[in-house]
All heavy atoms as TSV, in Angstrom:
chain	resi	resn	atom	element	x	y	z
A	1	MET	N	N	16.356	16.028	3.941
A	1	MET	CA	C	17.226	15.034	4.533
A	1	MET	C	C	16.855	14.904	6.018
A	1	MET	O	O	16.558	15.868	6.686
A	1	MET	CB	C	18.708	15.463	4.402
A	1	MET	CG	C	19.656	14.411	4.962
A	1	MET	SD	S	21.352	14.914	5.031
A	1	MET	CE	C	21.821	14.996	3.341
A	2	THR	N	N	16.897	13.715	6.488
A	2	THR	CA	C	16.560	13.399	7.882
A	2	THR	C	C	17.749	13.798	8.780
A	2	THR	O	O	18.888	13.483	8.488
A	2	THR	CB	C	16.232	11.904	8.078
A	2	THR	OG1	O	15.196	11.563	7.165
A	2	THR	CG2	C	15.796	11.656	9.469
A	3	GLU	N	N	17.412	14.418	9.899
A	3	GLU	CA	C	18.482	14.812	10.838
A	3	GLU	C	C	18.751	13.663	11.794
A	3	GLU	O	O	17.831	13.010	12.284
A	3	GLU	CB	C	18.053	16.054	11.630
A	3	GLU	CG	C	19.148	16.610	12.443
A	3	GLU	CD	C	18.808	17.933	13.112
A	3	GLU	OE1	O	18.037	18.680	12.497
A	3	GLU	OE2	O	19.275	18.172	14.182
A	4	ILE	N	N	20.037	13.385	12.047
A	4	ILE	CA	C	20.443	12.294	12.911
A	4	ILE	C	C	20.494	12.853	14.346
A	4	ILE	O	O	21.072	13.896	14.579
A	4	ILE	CB	C	21.804	11.751	12.500
A	4	ILE	CG1	C	21.743	11.229	11.053
A	4	ILE	CG2	C	22.255	10.646	13.460
A	4	ILE	CD1	C	23.093	10.855	10.471
A	5	PRO	N	N	19.858	12.164	15.279
A	5	PRO	CA	C	19.895	12.640	16.666
A	5	PRO	C	C	21.292	12.736	17.209
A	5	PRO	O	O	22.199	11.949	16.872
A	5	PRO	CB	C	19.095	11.541	17.440
A	5	PRO	CG	C	18.277	10.887	16.415
A	5	PRO	CD	C	19.055	10.953	15.122
A	6	GLU	N	N	21.530	13.752	18.084
A	6	GLU	CA	C	22.862	14.030	18.613
A	6	GLU	C	C	23.440	12.828	19.365
A	6	GLU	O	O	24.621	12.520	19.237
A	6	GLU	CB	C	22.788	15.239	19.528
A	6	GLU	CG	C	24.143	15.699	19.982
A	6	GLU	CD	C	25.012	16.247	18.856
A	6	GLU	OE1	O	24.467	16.720	17.859
A	6	GLU	OE2	O	26.246	16.161	19.005
A	7	HIS	N	N	22.618	12.099	20.136
A	7	HIS	CA	C	23.156	10.976	20.899
A	7	HIS	C	C	23.700	9.849	19.986
A	7	HIS	O	O	24.658	9.173	20.304
A	7	HIS	CB	C	22.120	10.430	21.878
A	7	HIS	CG	C	20.961	9.704	21.264
A	7	HIS	ND1	N	19.913	10.361	20.696
A	7	HIS	CD2	C	20.751	8.395	21.156
A	7	HIS	CE1	C	19.041	9.435	20.230
A	7	HIS	NE2	N	19.538	8.251	20.486
A	8	LEU	N	N	23.054	9.704	18.820
A	8	LEU	CA	C	23.548	8.680	17.869
A	8	LEU	C	C	24.843	9.129	17.199
A	8	LEU	O	O	25.733	8.337	16.962
A	8	LEU	CB	C	22.491	8.390	16.829
A	8	LEU	CG	C	21.231	7.681	17.355
A	8	LEU	CD1	C	20.216	7.473	16.217
A	8	LEU	CD2	C	21.583	6.340	17.988
A	9	ARG	N	N	24.948	10.440	16.948
A	9	ARG	CA	C	26.194	10.950	16.354
A	9	ARG	C	C	27.362	10.760	17.301
A	9	ARG	O	O	28.433	10.369	16.914
A	9	ARG	CB	C	26.056	12.453	16.028
A	9	ARG	CG	C	25.329	12.712	14.738
A	9	ARG	CD	C	25.468	14.143	14.370
A	9	ARG	NE	N	24.141	14.609	14.028
A	9	ARG	CZ	C	23.777	15.829	13.929
A	9	ARG	NH1	N	24.606	16.807	14.180
A	9	ARG	NH2	N	22.542	16.201	13.557
A	10	LYS	N	N	27.116	11.045	18.595
A	10	LYS	CA	C	28.171	10.941	19.599
A	10	LYS	C	C	28.570	9.442	19.720
A	10	LYS	O	O	29.759	9.124	19.846
A	10	LYS	CB	C	27.703	11.469	20.946
A	10	LYS	CG	C	27.617	12.978	20.933
A	10	LYS	CD	C	27.220	13.486	22.304
A	10	LYS	CE	C	27.104	15.014	22.292
A	10	LYS	NZ	N	26.675	15.522	23.610
A	11	ARG	N	N	27.611	8.558	19.691
A	11	ARG	CA	C	27.905	7.118	19.796
A	11	ARG	C	C	28.735	6.644	18.619
A	11	ARG	O	O	29.693	5.889	18.769
A	11	ARG	CB	C	26.608	6.322	19.910
A	11	ARG	CG	C	26.859	4.841	20.164
A	11	ARG	CD	C	25.590	4.020	20.213
A	11	ARG	NE	N	24.745	4.423	21.304
A	11	ARG	CZ	C	23.526	3.946	21.496
A	11	ARG	NH1	N	23.026	3.071	20.651
A	11	ARG	NH2	N	22.789	4.353	22.501
A	12	ALA	N	N	28.363	7.115	17.415
A	12	ALA	CA	C	29.102	6.726	16.232
A	12	ALA	C	C	30.511	7.279	16.272
A	12	ALA	O	O	31.470	6.599	15.874
A	12	ALA	CB	C	28.370	7.226	14.968
A	13	GLU	N	N	30.689	8.476	16.711
A	13	GLU	CA	C	31.983	9.124	16.787
A	13	GLU	C	C	32.857	8.336	17.783
A	13	GLU	O	O	34.075	8.111	17.545
A	13	GLU	CB	C	31.890	10.585	17.181
A	13	GLU	CG	C	33.218	11.306	17.270
A	13	GLU	CD	C	33.942	11.337	15.916
A	13	GLU	OE1	O	33.322	11.410	14.883
A	13	GLU	OE2	O	35.188	11.276	15.954
A	14	ALA	N	N	32.286	7.958	18.919
A	14	ALA	CA	C	33.029	7.182	19.911
A	14	ALA	C	C	33.453	5.842	19.348
A	14	ALA	O	O	34.590	5.383	19.572
A	14	ALA	CB	C	32.198	6.998	21.177
A	15	ALA	N	N	32.578	5.209	18.574
A	15	ALA	CA	C	32.920	3.917	17.973
A	15	ALA	C	C	34.023	4.060	16.949
A	15	ALA	O	O	34.945	3.235	16.855
A	15	ALA	CB	C	31.679	3.290	17.306
A	16	ARG	N	N	33.969	5.140	16.145
A	16	ARG	CA	C	35.059	5.376	15.168
A	16	ARG	C	C	36.397	5.628	15.891
A	16	ARG	O	O	37.414	5.113	15.473
A	16	ARG	CB	C	34.759	6.616	14.320
A	16	ARG	CG	C	33.799	6.354	13.203
A	16	ARG	CD	C	33.708	7.545	12.278
A	16	ARG	NE	N	32.348	7.615	11.800
A	16	ARG	CZ	C	31.440	8.476	12.213
A	16	ARG	NH1	N	31.749	9.414	13.071
A	16	ARG	NH2	N	30.216	8.460	11.726
A	17	LYS	N	N	36.370	6.387	16.955
A	17	LYS	CA	C	37.577	6.670	17.708
A	17	LYS	C	C	38.156	5.412	18.309
A	17	LYS	O	O	39.341	5.156	18.270
A	17	LYS	CB	C	37.320	7.712	18.792
A	17	LYS	CG	C	38.557	8.153	19.534
A	17	LYS	CD	C	38.232	9.333	20.424
A	17	LYS	CE	C	39.276	9.785	21.338
A	17	LYS	NZ	N	40.598	9.745	21.070
A	18	LYS	N	N	37.262	4.541	18.856
A	18	LYS	CA	C	37.713	3.319	19.472
A	18	LYS	C	C	38.379	2.396	18.392
A	18	LYS	O	O	39.397	1.796	18.616
A	18	LYS	CB	C	36.556	2.587	20.119
A	18	LYS	CG	C	36.953	1.306	20.802
A	18	LYS	CD	C	35.751	0.640	21.441
A	18	LYS	CE	C	36.133	-0.692	22.052
A	18	LYS	NZ	N	34.963	-1.389	22.623
A	19	ALA	N	N	37.719	2.329	17.225
A	19	ALA	CA	C	38.212	1.475	16.150
A	19	ALA	C	C	39.598	2.032	15.636
A	19	ALA	O	O	40.497	1.248	15.347
A	19	ALA	CB	C	37.236	1.441	14.966
A	20	GLN	N	N	39.717	3.345	15.605
A	20	GLN	CA	C	40.962	3.980	15.182
A	20	GLN	C	C	42.087	3.656	16.185
A	20	GLN	O	O	43.164	3.314	15.817
A	20	GLN	CB	C	40.810	5.474	15.086
A	20	GLN	CG	C	42.098	6.200	14.792
A	20	GLN	CD	C	41.944	7.712	14.944
A	20	GLN	OE1	O	40.913	8.195	15.325
A	20	GLN	NE2	N	42.994	8.425	14.629
A	21	ASP	N	N	41.761	3.754	17.486
A	21	ASP	CA	C	42.734	3.469	18.500
A	21	ASP	C	C	43.201	2.022	18.467
A	21	ASP	O	O	44.386	1.688	18.657
A	21	ASP	CB	C	42.187	3.788	19.909
A	21	ASP	CG	C	41.982	5.297	20.100
A	21	ASP	OD1	O	42.577	6.095	19.336
A	21	ASP	OD2	O	41.232	5.666	21.057
A	22	GLU	N	N	42.267	1.101	18.219
A	22	GLU	CA	C	42.617	-0.319	18.178
A	22	GLU	C	C	43.430	-0.682	16.954
A	22	GLU	O	O	44.301	-1.527	17.019
A	22	GLU	CB	C	41.329	-1.173	18.176
A	22	GLU	CG	C	40.613	-1.149	19.536
A	22	GLU	CD	C	39.312	-1.891	19.497
A	22	GLU	OE1	O	38.917	-2.389	18.451
A	22	GLU	OE2	O	38.698	-1.990	20.565
A	23	SER	N	N	43.142	-0.033	15.827
A	23	SER	CA	C	43.873	-0.380	14.584
A	23	SER	C	C	45.148	0.408	14.438
A	23	SER	O	O	46.031	-0.004	13.684
A	23	SER	CB	C	42.964	-0.128	13.344
A	23	SER	OG	O	42.733	1.243	13.190
A	24	GLY	N	N	45.238	1.555	15.113
A	24	GLY	CA	C	46.414	2.351	15.027
A	24	GLY	C	C	46.546	3.166	13.734
A	24	GLY	O	O	47.559	3.657	13.390
A	25	GLU	N	N	45.448	3.275	13.015
A	25	GLU	CA	C	45.414	4.031	11.729
A	25	GLU	C	C	44.786	5.367	11.948
A	25	GLU	O	O	44.053	5.606	12.915
A	25	GLU	CB	C	44.625	3.256	10.663
A	25	GLU	CG	C	45.221	1.937	10.328
A	25	GLU	CD	C	44.376	1.174	9.297
A	25	GLU	OE1	O	43.363	1.724	8.856
A	25	GLU	OE2	O	44.699	0.071	8.974
A	26	ALA	N	N	45.067	6.258	10.997
A	26	ALA	CA	C	44.407	7.573	11.066
A	26	ALA	C	C	42.962	7.438	10.640
A	26	ALA	O	O	42.647	6.658	9.732
A	26	ALA	CB	C	45.136	8.548	10.107
A	27	ALA	N	N	42.091	8.182	11.238
A	27	ALA	CA	C	40.667	8.161	10.909
A	27	ALA	C	C	40.454	8.924	9.600
A	27	ALA	O	O	41.029	9.955	9.361
A	27	ALA	CB	C	39.838	8.771	12.024
A	28	PRO	N	N	39.524	8.432	8.746
A	28	PRO	CA	C	39.201	9.164	7.540
A	28	PRO	C	C	38.452	10.447	7.890
A	28	PRO	O	O	37.804	10.532	8.936
A	28	PRO	CB	C	38.300	8.210	6.749
A	28	PRO	CG	C	37.796	7.241	7.748
A	28	PRO	CD	C	38.814	7.173	8.837
A	29	ALA	N	N	38.546	11.423	7.024
A	29	ALA	CA	C	37.858	12.691	7.288
A	29	ALA	C	C	36.391	12.494	7.308
A	29	ALA	O	O	35.827	11.624	6.600
A	29	ALA	CB	C	38.212	13.672	6.155
A	30	ALA	N	N	35.690	13.246	8.172
A	30	ALA	CA	C	34.240	13.152	8.238
A	30	ALA	C	C	33.674	13.540	6.892
A	30	ALA	O	O	34.004	14.580	6.353
A	30	ALA	CB	C	33.704	14.055	9.346
A	31	GLY	N	N	32.831	12.735	6.338
A	31	GLY	CA	C	32.271	13.014	5.019
A	31	GLY	C	C	33.045	12.319	3.907
A	31	GLY	O	O	32.716	12.472	2.729
A	32	ALA	N	N	34.093	11.644	4.245
A	32	ALA	CA	C	34.848	10.927	3.226
A	32	ALA	C	C	34.004	9.745	2.753
A	32	ALA	O	O	33.364	9.073	3.531
A	32	ALA	CB	C	36.162	10.400	3.783
A	33	GLY	N	N	33.968	9.555	1.451
A	33	GLY	CA	C	33.089	8.543	0.855
A	33	GLY	C	C	33.732	7.183	0.842
A	33	GLY	O	O	34.738	6.891	1.515
A	34	GLU	N	N	33.189	6.325	0.014
A	34	GLU	CA	C	33.674	4.955	-0.126
A	34	GLU	C	C	35.071	4.935	-0.725
A	34	GLU	O	O	35.816	3.988	-0.578
A	34	GLU	CB	C	32.696	4.173	-0.986
A	34	GLU	CG	C	32.979	2.682	-1.012
A	34	GLU	CD	C	31.937	1.939	-1.767
A	34	GLU	OE1	O	30.762	2.294	-1.620
A	34	GLU	OE2	O	32.284	1.020	-2.485
A	35	SER	N	N	35.419	5.991	-1.455
A	35	SER	CA	C	36.722	6.026	-2.095
A	35	SER	C	C	37.857	6.052	-1.082
A	35	SER	O	O	38.989	5.757	-1.413
A	35	SER	CB	C	36.821	7.253	-3.025
A	35	SER	OG	O	36.685	8.422	-2.253
A	36	ALA	N	N	37.583	6.433	0.170
A	36	ALA	CA	C	38.605	6.431	1.214
A	36	ALA	C	C	38.983	5.040	1.681
A	36	ALA	O	O	40.027	4.849	2.281
A	36	ALA	CB	C	38.145	7.244	2.411
A	37	VAL	N	N	38.179	4.013	1.358
A	37	VAL	CA	C	38.423	2.653	1.784
A	37	VAL	C	C	39.207	1.948	0.666
A	37	VAL	O	O	38.717	1.874	-0.460
A	37	VAL	CB	C	37.086	1.894	2.026
A	37	VAL	CG1	C	37.363	0.418	2.394
A	37	VAL	CG2	C	36.302	2.612	3.079
A	38	PRO	N	N	40.395	1.445	0.960
A	38	PRO	CA	C	41.161	0.722	-0.037
A	38	PRO	C	C	40.408	-0.537	-0.542
A	38	PRO	O	O	39.604	-1.099	0.223
A	38	PRO	CB	C	42.465	0.315	0.676
A	38	PRO	CG	C	42.525	1.204	1.849
A	38	PRO	CD	C	41.092	1.578	2.207
A	39	ALA	N	N	40.637	-0.931	-1.742
A	39	ALA	CA	C	39.933	-2.099	-2.288
A	39	ALA	C	C	40.170	-3.346	-1.488
A	39	ALA	O	O	39.292	-4.190	-1.381
A	39	ALA	CB	C	40.345	-2.295	-3.779
A	40	ALA	N	N	41.349	-3.530	-0.891
A	40	ALA	CA	C	41.657	-4.712	-0.133
A	40	ALA	C	C	40.802	-4.792	1.127
A	40	ALA	O	O	40.487	-5.867	1.627
A	40	ALA	CB	C	43.120	-4.739	0.238
A	41	GLU	N	N	40.364	-3.631	1.649
A	41	GLU	CA	C	39.556	-3.637	2.883
A	41	GLU	C	C	38.056	-3.537	2.591
A	41	GLU	O	O	37.282	-3.501	3.508
A	41	GLU	CB	C	39.998	-2.469	3.750
A	41	GLU	CG	C	41.407	-2.568	4.219
A	41	GLU	CD	C	41.832	-1.384	5.090
A	41	GLU	OE1	O	40.971	-0.596	5.522
A	41	GLU	OE2	O	43.034	-1.232	5.325
A	42	SER	N	N	37.703	-3.456	1.319
A	42	SER	CA	C	36.320	-3.320	0.975
A	42	SER	C	C	35.550	-4.591	1.252
A	42	SER	O	O	36.095	-5.683	1.195
A	42	SER	CB	C	36.190	-2.980	-0.533
A	42	SER	OG	O	34.867	-2.920	-0.924
A	43	ARG	N	N	34.287	-4.458	1.578
A	43	ARG	CA	C	33.468	-5.642	1.856
A	43	ARG	C	C	32.793	-6.166	0.568
A	43	ARG	O	O	32.117	-7.162	0.589
A	43	ARG	CB	C	32.371	-5.298	2.861
A	43	ARG	CG	C	32.949	-5.007	4.201
A	43	ARG	CD	C	31.883	-4.733	5.190
A	43	ARG	NE	N	32.422	-4.439	6.492
A	43	ARG	CZ	C	31.738	-4.157	7.551
A	43	ARG	NH1	N	30.429	-4.104	7.482
A	43	ARG	NH2	N	32.309	-3.854	8.676
A	44	ILE	N	N	32.998	-5.459	-0.529
A	44	ILE	CA	C	32.432	-5.851	-1.816
A	44	ILE	C	C	33.358	-6.836	-2.487
A	44	ILE	O	O	34.509	-6.565	-2.676
A	44	ILE	CB	C	32.175	-4.616	-2.681
A	44	ILE	CG1	C	31.319	-3.626	-1.978
A	44	ILE	CG2	C	31.589	-5.042	-4.025
A	44	ILE	CD1	C	31.216	-2.263	-2.689
A	45	PRO	N	N	32.817	-8.013	-2.852
A	45	PRO	CA	C	33.666	-8.996	-3.536
A	45	PRO	C	C	34.224	-8.495	-4.847
A	45	PRO	O	O	33.576	-7.695	-5.530
A	45	PRO	CB	C	32.704	-10.183	-3.778
A	45	PRO	CG	C	31.572	-9.983	-2.825
A	45	PRO	CD	C	31.443	-8.520	-2.601
A	46	ALA	N	N	35.399	-8.957	-5.196
A	46	ALA	CA	C	36.093	-8.467	-6.386
A	46	ALA	C	C	35.265	-8.689	-7.640
A	46	ALA	O	O	35.275	-7.864	-8.536
A	46	ALA	CB	C	37.450	-9.143	-6.496
A	47	HIS	N	N	34.600	-9.873	-7.753
A	47	HIS	CA	C	33.841	-10.132	-9.007
A	47	HIS	C	C	32.661	-9.152	-9.173
A	47	HIS	O	O	32.343	-8.811	-10.311
A	47	HIS	CB	C	33.358	-11.600	-9.041
A	47	HIS	CG	C	32.253	-11.901	-8.071
A	47	HIS	ND1	N	32.509	-12.171	-6.729
A	47	HIS	CD2	C	30.895	-11.994	-8.251
A	47	HIS	CE1	C	31.341	-12.411	-6.111
A	47	HIS	NE2	N	30.353	-12.275	-6.992
A	48	LEU	N	N	32.120	-8.676	-8.084
A	48	LEU	CA	C	31.054	-7.668	-8.219
A	48	LEU	C	C	31.596	-6.327	-8.605
A	48	LEU	O	O	30.981	-5.571	-9.360
A	48	LEU	CB	C	30.249	-7.578	-6.907
A	48	LEU	CG	C	29.447	-8.833	-6.544
A	48	LEU	CD1	C	28.757	-8.627	-5.205
A	48	LEU	CD2	C	28.424	-9.145	-7.608
A	49	LEU	N	N	32.803	-5.984	-8.092
A	49	LEU	CA	C	33.414	-4.717	-8.490
A	49	LEU	C	C	33.737	-4.713	-9.982
A	49	LEU	O	O	33.524	-3.746	-10.665
A	49	LEU	CB	C	34.690	-4.468	-7.672
A	49	LEU	CG	C	34.460	-4.139	-6.192
A	49	LEU	CD1	C	35.809	-4.099	-5.490
A	49	LEU	CD2	C	33.725	-2.842	-6.039
A	50	GLU	N	N	34.249	-5.853	-10.477
A	50	GLU	CA	C	34.538	-5.973	-11.905
A	50	GLU	C	C	33.284	-5.845	-12.737
A	50	GLU	O	O	33.261	-5.202	-13.792
A	50	GLU	CB	C	35.244	-7.299	-12.185
A	50	GLU	CG	C	36.640	-7.364	-11.684
A	50	GLU	CD	C	37.544	-6.314	-12.347
A	50	GLU	OE1	O	37.448	-6.106	-13.549
A	50	GLU	OE2	O	38.383	-5.714	-11.616
A	51	ARG	N	N	32.208	-6.488	-12.285
A	51	ARG	CA	C	30.937	-6.419	-13.016
A	51	ARG	C	C	30.420	-4.975	-13.068
A	51	ARG	O	O	29.943	-4.518	-14.099
A	51	ARG	CB	C	29.928	-7.364	-12.347
A	51	ARG	CG	C	28.705	-7.597	-13.214
A	51	ARG	CD	C	27.959	-8.798	-12.699
A	51	ARG	NE	N	27.111	-8.418	-11.591
A	51	ARG	CZ	C	26.334	-9.236	-10.904
A	51	ARG	NH1	N	26.329	-10.504	-11.220
A	51	ARG	NH2	N	25.655	-8.812	-9.899
A	52	SER	N	N	30.563	-4.270	-11.949
A	52	SER	CA	C	30.105	-2.893	-11.885
A	52	SER	C	C	30.965	-2.024	-12.812
A	52	SER	O	O	30.431	-1.130	-13.531
A	52	SER	CB	C	30.219	-2.371	-10.467
A	52	SER	OG	O	29.962	-1.005	-10.401
A	53	LYS	N	N	32.254	-2.244	-12.822
A	53	LYS	CA	C	33.153	-1.468	-13.697
A	53	LYS	C	C	32.811	-1.710	-15.151
A	53	LYS	O	O	32.762	-0.772	-15.950
A	53	LYS	CB	C	34.605	-1.868	-13.416
A	53	LYS	CG	C	35.597	-1.116	-14.245
A	53	LYS	CD	C	37.001	-1.544	-13.932
A	53	LYS	CE	C	37.992	-0.826	-14.849
A	53	LYS	NZ	N	39.348	-1.347	-14.712
A	54	ALA	N	N	32.536	-2.981	-15.503
A	54	ALA	CA	C	32.163	-3.291	-16.885
A	54	ALA	C	C	30.850	-2.631	-17.269
A	54	ALA	O	O	30.712	-2.126	-18.403
A	54	ALA	CB	C	32.054	-4.804	-17.075
A	55	ALA	N	N	29.913	-2.576	-16.353
A	55	ALA	CA	C	28.622	-1.931	-16.645
A	55	ALA	C	C	28.818	-0.429	-16.855
A	55	ALA	O	O	28.202	0.175	-17.733
A	55	ALA	CB	C	27.655	-2.183	-15.527
A	56	LYS	N	N	29.662	0.188	-16.040
A	56	LYS	CA	C	29.949	1.609	-16.201
A	56	LYS	C	C	30.609	1.896	-17.537
A	56	LYS	O	O	30.324	2.890	-18.205
A	56	LYS	CB	C	30.778	2.134	-15.039
A	56	LYS	CG	C	30.037	2.257	-13.788
A	56	LYS	CD	C	30.925	2.742	-12.659
A	56	LYS	CE	C	30.183	2.760	-11.345
A	56	LYS	NZ	N	31.107	3.119	-10.201
A	57	ASP	N	N	31.553	1.057	-17.899
A	57	ASP	CA	C	32.269	1.219	-19.186
A	57	ASP	C	C	31.254	1.078	-20.328
A	57	ASP	O	O	31.336	1.831	-21.328
A	57	ASP	CB	C	33.357	0.190	-19.330
A	57	ASP	CG	C	34.553	0.470	-18.399
A	57	ASP	OD1	O	34.642	1.597	-17.849
A	57	ASP	OD2	O	35.404	-0.426	-18.221
A	58	GLY	N	N	30.356	0.124	-20.209
A	58	GLY	CA	C	29.363	-0.078	-21.246
A	58	GLY	C	C	28.406	1.107	-21.390
A	58	GLY	O	O	27.985	1.507	-22.458
A	59	ALA	N	N	28.099	1.733	-20.242
A	59	ALA	CA	C	27.213	2.887	-20.256
A	59	ALA	C	C	27.880	4.105	-20.843
A	59	ALA	O	O	27.211	4.995	-21.381
A	59	ALA	CB	C	26.706	3.171	-18.849
A	60	SER	N	N	29.223	4.146	-20.779
A	60	SER	CA	C	29.933	5.290	-21.317
A	60	SER	C	C	30.145	5.206	-22.807
A	60	SER	O	O	30.740	6.115	-23.388
A	60	SER	CB	C	31.265	5.477	-20.557
A	60	SER	OG	O	32.128	4.403	-20.885
A	61	GLY	N	N	29.710	4.122	-23.401
A	61	GLY	CA	C	29.777	4.039	-24.861
A	61	GLY	C	C	30.877	3.106	-25.349
A	61	GLY	O	O	30.976	2.893	-26.549
A	62	GLU	N	N	31.726	2.564	-24.476
A	62	GLU	CA	C	32.753	1.639	-24.927
A	62	GLU	C	C	32.133	0.299	-25.240
A	62	GLU	O	O	31.237	-0.180	-24.541
A	62	GLU	CB	C	33.811	1.474	-23.810
A	62	GLU	CG	C	34.589	2.719	-23.553
A	62	GLU	CD	C	35.641	2.528	-22.457
A	62	GLU	OE1	O	35.946	1.380	-22.156
A	62	GLU	OE2	O	36.096	3.535	-21.920
A	63	GLU	N	N	32.601	-0.309	-26.305
A	63	GLU	CA	C	32.051	-1.587	-26.727
A	63	GLU	C	C	32.603	-2.734	-25.856
A	63	GLU	O	O	33.800	-2.857	-25.668
A	63	GLU	CB	C	32.471	-1.852	-28.188
A	63	GLU	CG	C	31.790	-3.036	-28.817
A	63	GLU	CD	C	30.453	-2.660	-29.412
A	63	GLU	OE1	O	30.193	-1.477	-29.633
A	63	GLU	OE2	O	29.660	-3.596	-29.698
A	64	GLN	N	N	31.731	-3.531	-25.287
A	64	GLN	CA	C	32.129	-4.666	-24.478
A	64	GLN	C	C	31.567	-5.908	-25.126
A	64	GLN	O	O	30.469	-5.910	-25.689
A	64	GLN	CB	C	31.524	-4.566	-23.081
A	64	GLN	CG	C	32.059	-3.416	-22.219
A	64	GLN	CD	C	33.551	-3.644	-21.881
A	64	GLN	OE1	O	33.921	-4.776	-21.627
A	64	GLN	NE2	N	34.297	-2.573	-21.802
A	65	PRO	N	N	32.272	-7.029	-25.066
A	65	PRO	CA	C	31.757	-8.253	-25.640
A	65	PRO	C	C	30.510	-8.698	-24.896
A	65	PRO	O	O	30.438	-8.600	-23.680
A	65	PRO	CB	C	32.873	-9.286	-25.459
A	65	PRO	CG	C	33.817	-8.650	-24.471
A	65	PRO	CD	C	33.589	-7.186	-24.492
A	66	SER	N	N	29.513	-9.143	-25.684
A	66	SER	CA	C	28.248	-9.548	-25.047
A	66	SER	C	C	28.386	-10.943	-24.480
A	66	SER	O	O	28.935	-11.840	-25.080
A	66	SER	CB	C	27.149	-9.528	-26.126
A	66	SER	OG	O	25.931	-9.954	-25.556
A	67	GLY	N	N	27.821	-11.098	-23.293
A	67	GLY	CA	C	27.850	-12.387	-22.635
A	67	GLY	C	C	26.532	-13.103	-22.781
A	67	GLY	O	O	26.123	-13.898	-21.945
A	68	GLY	N	N	25.765	-12.751	-23.813
A	68	GLY	CA	C	24.439	-13.343	-23.993
A	68	GLY	C	C	23.411	-12.403	-23.415
A	68	GLY	O	O	23.458	-11.195	-23.623
A	69	GLY	N	N	22.515	-12.917	-22.616
A	69	GLY	CA	C	21.526	-12.098	-21.976
A	69	GLY	C	C	20.297	-11.851	-22.837
A	69	GLY	O	O	19.373	-11.174	-22.422
A	70	GLY	N	N	20.280	-12.387	-24.042
A	70	GLY	CA	C	19.156	-12.191	-24.935
A	70	GLY	C	C	18.005	-13.099	-24.556
A	70	GLY	O	O	18.139	-14.006	-23.748
A	71	THR	N	N	16.855	-12.851	-25.101
A	71	THR	CA	C	15.665	-13.662	-24.809
A	71	THR	C	C	15.345	-14.561	-26.013
A	71	THR	O	O	15.227	-14.039	-27.133
A	71	THR	CB	C	14.491	-12.758	-24.514
A	71	THR	OG1	O	14.802	-11.872	-23.438
A	71	THR	CG2	C	13.238	-13.584	-24.114
A	72	ALA	N	N	15.253	-15.811	-25.794
A	72	ALA	CA	C	14.914	-16.721	-26.855
A	72	ALA	C	C	13.363	-16.810	-26.990
A	72	ALA	O	O	12.678	-16.902	-25.966
A	72	ALA	CB	C	15.474	-18.120	-26.580
A	73	VAL	N	N	12.922	-16.749	-28.203
A	73	VAL	CA	C	11.505	-16.816	-28.472
A	73	VAL	C	C	11.211	-18.030	-29.317
A	73	VAL	O	O	11.791	-18.176	-30.401
A	73	VAL	CB	C	11.004	-15.530	-29.163
A	73	VAL	CG1	C	9.521	-15.607	-29.435
A	73	VAL	CG2	C	11.317	-14.289	-28.349
A	74	ALA	N	N	10.352	-18.926	-28.869
A	74	ALA	CA	C	9.960	-20.060	-29.647
A	74	ALA	C	C	8.889	-19.684	-30.636
A	74	ALA	O	O	7.911	-19.038	-30.296
A	74	ALA	CB	C	9.441	-21.212	-28.749
A	75	THR	N	N	9.086	-20.117	-31.898
A	75	THR	CA	C	8.051	-19.802	-32.913
A	75	THR	C	C	7.336	-21.012	-33.364
A	75	THR	O	O	7.785	-22.129	-33.319
A	75	THR	CB	C	8.731	-19.144	-34.173
A	75	THR	OG1	O	9.780	-19.981	-34.655
A	75	THR	CG2	C	9.253	-17.783	-33.807
């Protein structure tokens, strides 16, 4: 894993603290993943989240209706 220079870590921490002060919210724990961000504040559009969820469900073995995606071959 690549090590992040100390000056960049300090700059990022200062930016997080400034954003926290401006929003008045508690800062997420260091190392908290994407799950700490509520869906309403996520930058990922809802239709892409649904598509991802459907793909995960399909990979886990649950049957999902097919939306096509087949290849037509002319004979």
